[in-house]
C-alpha positions, -999 to +999 in steps of 0.1 A: +050-707-323+087-701-326+107-719-352+142-732-346+171-709-353+189-717-386+222-735-381+253-714-380+276-717-410+310-734-403+339-712-396+377-715-400+379-720-362+355-750-361+383-777-365+401-761-335+372-757-310+379-790-293+415-779-288+403-746-273+380-765-250+408-787-238+432-758-232+404-740-213+401-770-190+438-768-185+434-733-173+447-714-204+423-685-211+444-659-229+430-655-264+464-641-275+483-671-264+456-695-277+456-678-311+494-681-313+491-718-305+465-723-331+486-706-358+514-731-351+487-759-357+478-744-390+450-720-382+449-692-407+419-672-393+419-639-374+427-633-338+393-617-333+375-650-340+396-667-314+390-638-290+352-641-295+353-679-290+373-675-258+348-649-245+319-672-253+336-699-233+340-676-204+303-668-203+295-706-202+296-718-166+324-742-158+320-774-138+310-767-102+338-753-081+340-764-045+358-744-019+391-758-007+389-775+027+400-751+055+392-720+035+365-696+047+335-692+025+335-663+001+316-631+011+296-608-011+293-572+002+301-584+037+275-611+037+284-648+035+274-664+002+272-699+015 
């Protein structure tokens, strides 16, 4: 039987995670730009922590993306993916 993982301790970035999520939805993915924005909002943590948070968001699937009308379907190695 596996036990639950212990909760992760809070980080200096935690109060800004919602802001990062909103900016991601707006299409802003540059950790460098996001770190600079957070600093202007009072974040005193390191760039590396923001970079890791952005990378983690990138590995999380976004909402389903539908192809634009009139566009051909994407291909993978010459084979249609749809």
